[in-house]
Structure formats: structure tokens, C-alpha cells
Short mmCIF file of the C-alpha atoms (twelve columns), coordinates in Angstrom:
data_MODEL
# 
_entry.id   MODEL 
# 
loop_
_atom_site.group_PDB 
_atom_site.id 
_atom_site.type_symbol 
_atom_site.label_atom_id 
_atom_site.label_alt_id 
_atom_site.label_comp_id 
_atom_site.label_asym_id 
_atom_site.label_seq_id 
_atom_site.Cartn_x 
_atom_site.Cartn_y 
_atom_site.Cartn_z 
_atom_site.pdbx_PDB_model_num 
ATOM 1  C CA . MET A 1  0.000   0.000   0.000   1 
ATOM 2  C CA . VAL A 2  1.149   3.532   -0.605  1 
ATOM 3  C CA . GLU A 3  0.182   6.775   1.062   1 
ATOM 4  C CA . GLY A 4  -3.099  8.072   -0.319  1 
ATOM 5  C CA . ASP A 5  -4.684  4.642   -0.826  1 
ATOM 6  C CA . CYS A 6  -7.856  4.463   1.222   1 
ATOM 7  C CA . CYS A 7  -11.221 2.817   1.252   1 
ATOM 8  C CA . ILE A 8  -11.323 -0.862  0.376   1 
ATOM 9  C CA . SER A 9  -13.573 -0.259  -2.635  1 
ATOM 10 C CA . ARG A 10 -11.242 2.362   -4.155  1 
ATOM 11 C CA . ILE A 11 -8.223  0.109   -3.655  1 
ATOM 12 C CA . ALA A 12 -10.138 -2.786  -5.231  1 
ATOM 13 C CA . ASP A 13 -11.152 -0.620  -8.217  1 
ATOM 14 C CA . LYS A 14 -7.544  0.476   -8.683  1 
ATOM 15 C CA . LEU A 15 -6.461  -3.185  -8.753  1 
ATOM 16 C CA . GLY A 16 -9.325  -4.398  -10.976 1 
ATOM 17 C CA . VAL A 17 -10.931 -6.664  -8.378  1 
ATOM 18 C CA . GLU A 18 -14.205 -6.685  -6.469  1 
ATOM 19 C CA . ALA A 19 -14.032 -5.278  -2.933  1 
ATOM 20 C CA . SER A 20 -15.524 -8.500  -1.542  1 
ATOM 21 C CA . ALA A 21 -12.823 -10.580 -3.261  1 
ATOM 22 C CA . LEU A 22 -10.080 -8.319  -1.885  1 
ATOM 23 C CA . MET A 23 -11.551 -8.631  1.609   1 
ATOM 24 C CA . ALA A 24 -11.844 -12.420 1.330   1 
ATOM 25 C CA . ALA A 25 -8.265  -12.789 0.036   1 
ATOM 26 C CA . ASN A 26 -7.017  -11.020 3.154   1 
ATOM 27 C CA . GLY A 27 -9.367  -12.535 5.734   1 
ATOM 28 C CA . TRP A 28 -11.041 -9.206  6.486   1 
ATOM 29 C CA . VAL A 29 -14.590 -9.629  7.803   1 
ATOM 30 C CA . ASP A 30 -15.633 -6.003  7.308   1 
ATOM 31 C CA . ALA A 31 -14.394 -2.781  5.771   1 
ATOM 32 C CA . SER A 32 -13.250 -1.286  9.089   1 
ATOM 33 C CA . VAL A 33 -9.771  -2.801  8.689   1 
ATOM 34 C CA . VAL A 34 -6.898  -0.341  8.992   1 
ATOM 35 C CA . ILE A 35 -4.356  -0.487  6.174   1 
ATOM 36 C CA . LEU A 36 -1.196  1.542   6.602   1 
ATOM 37 C CA . PRO A 37 1.337   2.705   3.997   1 
ATOM 38 C CA . GLY A 38 3.837   -0.104  3.477   1 
ATOM 39 C CA . ASP A 39 1.376   -2.859  4.414   1 
ATOM 40 C CA . GLU A 40 1.332   -5.785  2.002   1 
ATOM 41 C CA . ILE A 41 -1.986  -7.288  0.989   1 
ATOM 42 C CA . ASN A 42 -3.059  -10.334 -0.986  1 
ATOM 43 C CA . VAL A 43 -4.608  -9.420  -4.337  1 
ATOM 44 C CA . PRO A 44 -6.868  -11.927 -6.093  1 
ATOM 45 C CA . PRO A 45 -6.787  -12.209 -9.900  1 
ATOM 46 C CA . PRO A 46 -8.383  -9.204  -11.658 1 
ATOM 47 C CA . THR A 47 -12.018 -9.541  -12.649 1 
ATOM 48 C CA . LYS A 48 -12.520 -6.122  -14.245 1 
ATOM 49 C CA . ASP A 49 -10.505 -3.324  -15.819 1 
ATOM 50 C CA . PRO A 50 -8.395  -1.455  -13.253 1 
ATOM 51 C CA . LYS A 51 -9.215  2.232   -12.757 1 
ATOM 52 C CA . PRO A 52 -6.412  4.782   -12.602 1 
# 
């Protein structure tokens, strides 16, 4: 993660995956998880076009 990345759904859009798939790949049960710059996350295979 890099500074400025926020909100699970925006991160998922940027990576081209569904928010629910991103949450499942990381074992997050809800969107209240705190992600800090430098954290590494698991990214499932893309299912849609990534957004800039």
C-alpha cells in the first residue's frame, strides 16, 4: 500500500478486483480494517478493468 490509498472499494477498483474478493483474500470480515502505507496485501486475480 502507498500513502493516499484508502477505502477498500477504491483500492479494489484500482487493482481491478471486487471489494468483496479483496476482503476475502485477506481474511477481512468487514471494511473497518486499517491499512497503513507499506502494508502488504493479498490481491486476487483481476475480474474487471483497473481504474487509474
